[in-house]
N, CA, C and O atoms as CSV, one atom per row, in Angstrom:
chain,resi,resn,atom,element,x,y,z
A,1,UNK,N,N,69.567,40.414,-97.623
A,1,UNK,CA,C,68.804,41.336,-96.517
A,1,UNK,C,C,68.650,40.250,-95.451
A,1,UNK,O,O,68.481,39.031,-95.473
A,2,UNK,N,N,68.796,41.326,-94.370
A,2,UNK,CA,C,68.535,41.078,-93.096
A,2,UNK,C,C,67.532,41.685,-92.507
A,2,UNK,O,O,67.359,42.873,-92.778
A,3,UNK,N,N,66.441,40.870,-91.360
A,3,UNK,CA,C,65.519,41.261,-90.749
A,3,UNK,C,C,65.602,40.840,-89.337
A,3,UNK,O,O,65.056,39.791,-88.992
A,4,UNK,N,N,66.347,41.697,-88.356
A,4,UNK,CA,C,66.158,41.209,-87.061
A,4,UNK,C,C,64.991,41.037,-86.177
A,4,UNK,O,O,64.093,41.530,-86.859
A,5,UNK,N,N,64.416,40.608,-84.990
A,5,UNK,CA,C,63.034,40.594,-84.955
A,5,UNK,C,C,63.124,41.710,-84.446
A,5,UNK,O,O,62.266,42.373,-85.028
A,6,UNK,N,N,63.720,42.461,-83.584
A,6,UNK,CA,C,63.882,43.421,-83.177
A,6,UNK,C,C,63.086,44.865,-83.461
A,6,UNK,O,O,62.462,45.590,-82.686
A,7,UNK,N,N,63.415,45.007,-85.168
A,7,UNK,CA,C,62.859,45.756,-85.957
A,7,UNK,C,C,61.167,44.707,-86.173
A,7,UNK,O,O,60.136,45.292,-85.842
A,8,UNK,N,N,61.071,43.511,-86.615
A,8,UNK,CA,C,59.440,43.431,-86.443
A,8,UNK,C,C,58.813,43.746,-85.630
A,8,UNK,O,O,57.786,44.349,-85.940
A,9,UNK,N,N,59.061,43.539,-84.386
A,9,UNK,CA,C,58.418,43.104,-83.082
A,9,UNK,C,C,57.728,45.010,-82.961
A,9,UNK,O,O,56.788,45.225,-82.196
A,10,UNK,N,N,58.261,46.023,-83.680
A,10,UNK,CA,C,58.257,47.386,-83.948
A,10,UNK,C,C,56.669,47.234,-84.561
A,10,UNK,O,O,55.736,47.940,-84.175
A,11,UNK,N,N,56.552,46.103,-85.657
A,11,UNK,CA,C,55.721,46.488,-86.367
A,11,UNK,C,C,54.323,45.547,-85.717
A,11,UNK,O,O,53.212,45.661,-86.236
A,12,UNK,N,N,54.541,44.756,-84.691
A,12,UNK,CA,C,53.815,43.612,-84.206
A,12,UNK,C,C,53.969,42.298,-84.590
A,12,UNK,O,O,53.349,41.407,-84.011
A,13,UNK,N,N,55.005,41.994,-85.836
A,13,UNK,CA,C,55.390,40.321,-85.629
A,13,UNK,C,C,56.287,39.949,-84.202
A,13,UNK,O,O,56.931,40.776,-83.557
A,14,UNK,N,N,56.141,38.360,-83.858
A,14,UNK,CA,C,56.823,38.343,-82.276
A,14,UNK,C,C,57.445,37.013,-82.824
A,14,UNK,O,O,56.993,36.883,-83.962
A,15,UNK,N,N,58.120,36.163,-82.584
A,15,UNK,CA,C,58.731,35.097,-82.792
A,15,UNK,C,C,57.975,33.677,-81.860
A,15,UNK,O,O,57.067,33.959,-81.079
A,16,UNK,N,N,58.202,32.907,-81.936
A,16,UNK,CA,C,58.850,32.127,-83.344
A,16,UNK,C,C,57.588,31.991,-84.671
A,16,UNK,O,O,56.467,31.611,-84.334
A,17,UNK,N,N,57.766,32.204,-85.623
A,17,UNK,CA,C,57.024,32.186,-86.867
A,17,UNK,C,C,57.404,30.726,-87.862
A,17,UNK,O,O,58.439,30.062,-87.923
A,18,UNK,N,N,56.059,30.582,-88.590
A,18,UNK,CA,C,56.364,29.554,-89.749
A,18,UNK,C,C,56.345,30.345,-90.663
A,18,UNK,O,O,55.451,31.155,-90.906
A,19,UNK,N,N,58.035,30.053,-91.655
A,19,UNK,CA,C,58.159,30.719,-92.486
A,19,UNK,C,C,57.908,30.192,-93.855
A,19,UNK,O,O,58.694,29.284,-94.126
A,20,UNK,N,N,56.988,30.497,-94.889
A,20,UNK,CA,C,56.681,30.110,-96.096
A,20,UNK,C,C,57.017,31.188,-97.237
A,20,UNK,O,O,56.323,32.203,-97.283
A,21,UNK,N,N,58.262,30.967,-98.337
A,21,UNK,CA,C,58.566,31.515,-99.932
A,21,UNK,C,C,57.259,31.448,-100.398
A,21,UNK,O,O,56.612,30.421,-100.193
A,22,UNK,N,N,56.879,32.183,-100.863
A,22,UNK,CA,C,55.491,32.182,-101.480
A,22,UNK,C,C,55.429,31.897,-102.740
A,22,UNK,O,O,54.464,31.270,-103.176
A,23,UNK,N,N,56.676,32.399,-103.725
A,23,UNK,CA,C,56.856,32.215,-105.015
A,23,UNK,C,C,57.445,31.409,-105.198
A,23,UNK,O,O,57.438,30.999,-106.359
A,24,UNK,N,N,58.311,30.690,-104.181
A,24,UNK,CA,C,58.704,28.996,-104.604
A,24,UNK,C,C,57.861,28.031,-104.427
A,24,UNK,O,O,57.656,27.064,-105.160
A,25,UNK,N,N,57.321,28.336,-103.339
A,25,UNK,CA,C,56.053,27.511,-102.980
A,25,UNK,C,C,56.545,26.481,-101.955
A,25,UNK,O,O,56.058,25.352,-101.896
A,26,UNK,N,N,57.731,26.998,-100.982
A,26,UNK,CA,C,58.272,25.825,-100.421
A,26,UNK,C,C,57.849,26.564,-98.697
A,26,UNK,O,O,57.470,27.717,-98.488
A,27,UNK,N,N,58.016,25.737,-97.926
A,27,UNK,CA,C,57.898,26.072,-96.403
A,27,UNK,C,C,59.422,26.006,-96.072
A,27,UNK,O,O,60.120,25.034,-96.362
A,28,UNK,N,N,59.955,27.321,-95.330
A,28,UNK,CA,C,61.309,27.024,-94.649
A,28,UNK,C,C,61.154,27.116,-93.693
A,28,UNK,O,O,61.912,27.998,-93.292
A,29,UNK,N,N,60.197,26.477,-92.391
A,29,UNK,CA,C,60.592,26.374,-90.913
A,29,UNK,C,C,60.187,27.370,-90.725
A,29,UNK,O,O,59.822,28.310,-91.431
A,30,UNK,N,N,60.281,27.061,-89.158
A,30,UNK,CA,C,60.361,27.830,-88.016
A,30,UNK,C,C,61.324,29.216,-88.475
A,30,UNK,O,O,62.294,29.051,-89.215
A,31,UNK,N,N,61.113,29.990,-88.183
A,31,UNK,CA,C,62.155,31.543,-87.626
A,31,UNK,C,C,62.662,31.473,-86.393
A,31,UNK,O,O,62.004,31.241,-85.379
A,32,UNK,N,N,64.107,31.718,-86.461
A,32,UNK,CA,C,64.725,31.499,-85.343
A,32,UNK,C,C,64.866,32.847,-84.427
A,32,UNK,O,O,63.872,33.033,-83.725
A,33,UNK,N,N,65.779,33.708,-84.308
A,33,UNK,CA,C,65.965,34.948,-84.059
A,33,UNK,C,C,65.992,36.174,-85.342
A,33,UNK,O,O,65.899,37.400,-85.274
A,34,UNK,N,N,66.104,35.555,-86.117
A,34,UNK,CA,C,66.026,36.529,-87.489
A,34,UNK,C,C,65.459,35.596,-88.692
A,34,UNK,O,O,65.273,34.379,-88.735
A,35,UNK,N,N,65.253,36.619,-89.648
A,35,UNK,CA,C,65.058,36.156,-90.751
A,35,UNK,C,C,65.953,36.626,-91.742
A,35,UNK,O,O,65.911,37.838,-91.952
A,36,UNK,N,N,66.703,35.992,-92.357
A,36,UNK,CA,C,67.641,36.492,-93.828
A,36,UNK,C,C,67.570,35.364,-95.031
A,36,UNK,O,O,67.399,34.145,-95.068
A,37,UNK,N,N,67.779,36.359,-95.944
A,37,UNK,CA,C,67.695,35.530,-97.319
A,37,UNK,C,C,68.663,36.518,-98.083
A,37,UNK,O,O,68.918,37.691,-97.808
A,38,UNK,N,N,69.129,35.741,-99.104
A,38,UNK,CA,C,70.179,36.774,-100.050
A,38,UNK,C,C,68.946,36.975,-101.634
A,38,UNK,O,O,68.515,35.981,-102.218
A,39,UNK,N,N,68.562,38.513,-102.084
A,39,UNK,CA,C,68.282,38.475,-102.718
A,39,UNK,C,C,69.092,39.321,-103.706
A,39,UNK,O,O,69.918,40.181,-103.401
A,40,UNK,N,N,68.666,38.882,-105.139
A,40,UNK,CA,C,69.798,38.730,-105.947
A,40,UNK,C,C,69.855,41.117,-106.686
A,40,UNK,O,O,69.138,41.977,-106.175
A,41,UNK,N,N,70.344,41.249,-107.240
A,41,UNK,CA,C,70.149,42.900,-107.298
A,41,UNK,C,C,69.130,42.952,-108.569
A,41,UNK,O,O,69.098,42.444,-109.689
A,42,UNK,N,N,68.323,43.823,-107.812
A,42,UNK,CA,C,66.648,44.096,-108.865
A,42,UNK,C,C,65.877,43.124,-108.075
A,42,UNK,O,O,64.669,43.347,-108.164
A,43,UNK,N,N,66.175,42.119,-107.331
A,43,UNK,CA,C,64.789,41.188,-107.351
A,43,UNK,C,C,64.560,41.353,-105.768
A,43,UNK,O,O,65.063,41.904,-104.789
A,44,UNK,N,N,63.466,40.513,-106.139
A,44,UNK,CA,C,62.708,40.301,-104.629
A,44,UNK,C,C,62.111,39.071,-104.036
A,44,UNK,O,O,62.163,37.987,-104.618
A,45,UNK,N,N,61.477,39.265,-102.739
A,45,UNK,CA,C,61.388,37.778,-101.982
A,45,UNK,C,C,59.872,38.446,-101.309
A,45,UNK,O,O,59.555,39.604,-101.038
A,46,UNK,N,N,59.256,37.351,-101.211
A,46,UNK,CA,C,57.833,37.512,-100.648
A,46,UNK,C,C,57.798,36.028,-99.475
A,46,UNK,O,O,57.917,34.848,-99.806
A,47,UNK,N,N,57.606,36.560,-98.132
A,47,UNK,CA,C,57.078,35.700,-97.370
A,47,UNK,C,C,55.624,35.386,-96.679
A,47,UNK,O,O,54.733,36.222,-96.529
A,48,UNK,N,N,55.576,34.202,-96.345
A,48,UNK,CA,C,54.384,34.477,-95.357
A,48,UNK,C,C,54.433,34.110,-93.800
A,48,UNK,O,O,54.242,32.918,-93.558
A,49,UNK,N,N,54.634,34.859,-92.833
A,49,UNK,CA,C,54.899,34.572,-91.549
A,49,UNK,C,C,53.604,34.449,-90.994
A,49,UNK,O,O,52.788,35.370,-90.963
A,50,UNK,N,N,53.319,32.700,-90.322
A,50,UNK,CA,C,52.477,32.551,-89.497
A,50,UNK,C,C,52.679,32.245,-88.259
A,50,UNK,O,O,53.835,31.850,-88.102
A,51,UNK,N,N,52.105,32.250,-87.367
A,51,UNK,CA,C,51.981,31.694,-85.687
A,51,UNK,C,C,52.214,30.598,-85.787
A,51,UNK,O,O,51.546,29.960,-86.600
A,52,UNK,N,N,53.464,29.775,-84.851
A,52,UNK,CA,C,54.096,28.782,-84.805
A,52,UNK,C,C,52.580,27.634,-84.524
A,52,UNK,O,O,52.739,26.419,-84.405
């Protein structure tokens, strides 16, 4: 899965953001120009994006 910031800006999300994987309970650090994650077939991911 790939989400470019151009699409995210359309819904009010601006870079950079602090990213946390809510299901694995780990901080992933700061976002760059995009957010990218592997999602297995029939899987799901849940992230929290916060202002830096």
